[in-house]
N, C-alpha and C positions, 0 to 999 in steps of 0.2 A: 503494500499499500505506500504511494507516495504522490503527494498533490503539488510538490516541490519538483522545480528545475533541479537537475543532478550536476554537479562539477566535481570531477574525478582529478587525484592529483597528476600533477604533470613532474618528470624524472628532473630533479632527484627527489622529488616528493613522492609521499607513498602511504599506504594506508594500511593498516592492520586488524586483523580479525581476532579476538580470542577469548574464550570463555573467562578469563581472570577481570575482564571488565563487563561481565555479566552474562547470562543466560536465561534463556525464556523470557526474553523481552518483547513486549508488544510493539508490532510496527505501528498501530494505531496510535499507541502512547506516545512513541518518539517523532511521530510526523506531526502530533499536537503541539508536542515541546519544540520543535524545531521554528514551527509556525511562528512561535511566541519569543523567538529566540533575538529580543531587544529590539535596538533601533532598527527602523525602516530604511532604504535608502540605496540606490545603485552608483553610490560613489565614497569614495574614503573618508570616514572621519577619524579625529584624534579621540585614543584609547589611553585613559591614564593606567600608567601600572604601579602597583605596590601605594597607591595612595586613598584616600575616599573620595575623591574628586571622582565626577562622572560625567560621561561613561567610563567606565572603569574594567581592566582585565586582572585577576581572571571573574569570569561571570558564568551561572550557571541559571540553566531554565528547565523546569521540569514539568511532566505531565504523569499521573498516574506513578508507575513505577519506573520511567525512562526519566534518565539525567541527562542534559547535554550541557556540556562547561566548554568553552573557549578561554585559552591560555596561553601567556608567553613564557618559551623555554630557553635555556641556554646557561652558560658558565656567567655571563655578565649580563643584564637586563639595562634596556632605556627606561627612561622616566616615563617614555609614551611612545604608542605605536600606531600607524594609521593602518586602518583593515575597512573593506569593503561587507556593511552589515549583509545585504544580499546575497553575496560570494561566501559569506561565513554560513548562512542558512542553507546556501546551495552545497557547501562541503558537508555539513550534517547529513543533508538528505542522501548524498552520496555513500556514507556510514550505514546509513540506515538500510541504504538498497542492497549495499554489499555484504553487511553483516546480519543485520536484523533480520532482513529479508531474505538473501542469499544464503546463511549460514545458520539457519534456523534459530533466531532468536539470539545470536551473539552481539555481545557489544563490540567496540573496536574505537579505532581512532584515524584520523589522516593529517599529516602534517600541510604546513604552507609556508614557503620562504626558507625551507631548509636548504637552499643553495646559501644562505649566507656564511653558514658554518664551512662548506668548502672553500672560501675564500682565505680562511687559514690554513695555512700549510702544518699538519704536525710533525714535518720531518725536523732536522738540526737546527733548521731556522724558522722561524714564524712570523707572521707579520702584524703589529700593532700600528694605529695610527702614527706612533712614532716612528716606525721603520721596522727592520729585521730586526729579532734579538735571541739569543741562544734559548734553546729549553733546557730546562734543568729536572723538571720534577713529572711524575706519575707516567713511565712509559714513554718516557721522551717527550711528552706534551703537557706544557705548562699553561693549565685552562685558568690560572687566576690571574693572568695577563691579555685572555681573550677580551674583546671591544664589545661595546653593547650595539654594534652592527652586526653581530653574529646572531642575536637574537632571532628566532621563528615562532610561529603558531602552531596548536594542535588544537583540532576539534573532536571532542570525544564525546562518544554515545554509552552511557553505563547503566549499570541496573541498581547501583547502590549510593545513596547521595554520602560523600564524604570519603569513598573508596576509590582508586585506582584513577584519578581524576587529572594527575601529571605526568603523563607518557613522555609528553617532552624532555621530562627533567629524569625520569626512575625507569623508563623501559628499557632493557639492553638491546632492542631492535635499531634505537636511535642511533649509537655510534656503529653497530653493524652497517646501517644502509648508507651512514655518511661513509664509512670506510668503501662499500663497494661502490660507492658513487665514484669517488675519489681514484681509487684503482680503476673503474673503467673508463675514467676520462683518459688515463695514461694509456691505454691499452692499444696497440698497434694493429691488432689482430681481435676484434671479440671473441672469437670462439676458439680463443685460449685462457679466457677468464678463469681463475683460479682465486683460494685464497690468498696465495703470497705472491702474485701477479705484480704488486708495486709496494713498497714498503710504507710510503706515506696511508693507502687503505689498510695495510696490513696492520699497523699500529691500532687504528680505531675499532677494526674487526677485532683484534686481539682482546682489545678493552671491553667490548660490548659481550665476547662470549663466555669471557672470564666471568662477567657481571652475572651473566645469564645461567651459568652454572652454578655459581656460589651464594647468588641470593634472589635467582628467579624473578620471575614477572612480576610479583608481588611486592618487590622491595621498594622501601622507601628512600633510599640512598641515592643521591644524585649519580649516574652512570659516571660523570666525571670526577668524581670523589673516592670511586671505587680502585683501590692499589692493588697491583697485581706485581709479581717479581717476574723478572724476564726470563728463567731457566724453567716456569711452568708449561712454556709451550712444546708440547709433546706428541703432538696431534697434526694429522696432513689432511684436507679438505678437499679434494678435486673433483671440480664438476667436467662429465665426459659427454659430449653430444652422441658420441655411438651408446650410451645407455638410454638413448629415449628421451621424451618430453613428457614425465609424468605428470597429472594433473594437481598443482598447488592444493585444491580442495581436498583430493582423494588422498593426499599424503598427509594434511591436517588430520583427516578423521583417524588415520593411524596413529598418528602421535598423542591426540586427545583420548581415543576410545581402545585402542589393542593395548599399548605398552602396560606392562603388568605392574602392581604396587612395585614400591621403593625396595621393601624388606624380602621381595620373592629373587629367585636366581634363575639360569638357564645354565642347562649344559651344551656347548657346541664342540665340535672337532672336525677332522677331515673327513669329508662324506655325510657331515651331519649338520647343514644349516638349518635354521629356524627362519620358516617365510612368513610375511603378515601383508595381507592387501586388502585394499580397497579400491574395486573399480579400476582404473588406470595404473594405480601407483601399487608398487612392488618394494619390499623392505626385507632384505635378507642379510641374517645375524649369521655369521661363518668364523671358522679359525683353523689356522692349519694345524694345530696341536690339540690335543684334547684340553680343555679348560672350563672353569666356569665364570659366568658374568652375574653382575647383579644389574638389576634393572635400573639401578640408579645410574650405573656407568653406561647402559643403553639408554637411558632418556637424554641424558647430558650430549650424547654425540649424537644421538639422532635431531635434536632440537638444533644443533649447531648444523648439521649437514643441511636440513631441509630450508633452514633460512638462507645459508651460502649458495645453495645450489639452485633449489626448485623455487623459484620466485616468478612471478608472472609480471612484477611490476619493472624488473628491472629492462633496459633496452637492447638486452640480448636473451635470446630463446631459454625459458626455463629448459634446464637438462637434469639428467641423473647425475648422480656422484657416489664416490667412496669414503668412506671415513676410517682410517688406519692409524698406528703408533708409529710415530716417526720422530726421534730424536732432532731437536733444533743441529744445526752447526757447531754452536758452541760448546754442546755437552758431547761431541765427538770424541771418543779417546778418554773417558773420565767416567765414573759410575755416577749416579745420582738416585738420590733416595725419593720415591714418588710421594705427590702430594697425597694428605690425607681429605682435603676438601678437594671434592671432584668438580671439575668445570666441563665445560667442550675442549680446554686445551689440554688435559690429562685425562679424556675419560677412560679410555681403551690401554689394556696391558698390549705387549707385544704379541705380535701374531693373530690377533684380533681384526675381523672386519666388519663394517658394516656396508650394505650396496644399496642404494634406492634408485629404480628402473623403471619403466615401463615395458610391462610384460608383451611380447608381439603374439602368442598364441594363447588360447583361452585357459584359464585355470581350473583345473578339476580337483586336483589333491596335492598335500606337500609331496607325495611321492611321485606323480607325473610332474609336479615343476620340479623337482631335483634332476629329472632326467631329460627337461624341455630344452629346447635347440639356444632360447634365450640365455640360458643360466649356464649352459656349457659354453657357450660362448664367452658370457663373462668371466668364468672360471679361467679361460684360457687364455683372457685380457683384449679379447676381441671385441 
């Protein structure tokens, strides 16, 4: 149900649907909340930030059990921002269409003007209004010096007042998407996109993946305050067009509905992979030696793999991919103690693999899947 025009995000802006922002939401309630979203007008007006002056951000409107929040995000906020009220309302309508209607009642959010963050390079030098200065903090990114010009907006549709309304500050998908965008802007050949394609993008992705694995999507900690040690990076995430283009919606159904509770374990070994599937998306958990994995490990790796490779909003086609243990180059030649706190950076032990792909043959059972041409080709690296 939608009586509003829709405005979807344009790269590098993006949207996220996730049950962390609500489930079982009523499309009617959300549309009525969006229609009441503050001022009218198809022109920019000045919103005040962090004061009692009107109009101000953040602002929340609700109807029934649906809450819509417009907020400003980023390591450094300006005193005012300009935004178009009708455009904000239409962005809310997009989230309602894609998440509440398209994902059967889920909440979510969309970003706007996130390209402001891309103007500041997180490499050895970053740009401020005073010029280029060396970075010294937090994974090579000194967020304390970021300009208010890097601020961006989020429009969130959620199901509970006061909960999960600041995704721009706390959702680990924000730095991951910033990192992917930085990487993609540097790629000579889009078909070669992988997590390690460019150091600028990798730093943001590393920060987001670590934040996701250790604090989760419900974290209240700003993602730029999440501290990680460089030696924790033990994982490789490779996107591969040869694995097909599984649907993001189908893969999300596996992540949300088929991964087992954290306390459970899974035995895998040579010739004994475990397959999970939902329509076009297939997930294989395998190992080259006999071992027992926890579902905490599996979930951390799967979440990172899906958001890096199976992403319909990137300017390259969504792809299948692989997650596996691979020590960083700095660790070669010395032993390292694995971290107790699991994240997407250290989720899997050596010899374990997780592969997401699009099955080319009808799925009948795990037995037939094991012998399928698709899985045989994947095992052989084809």
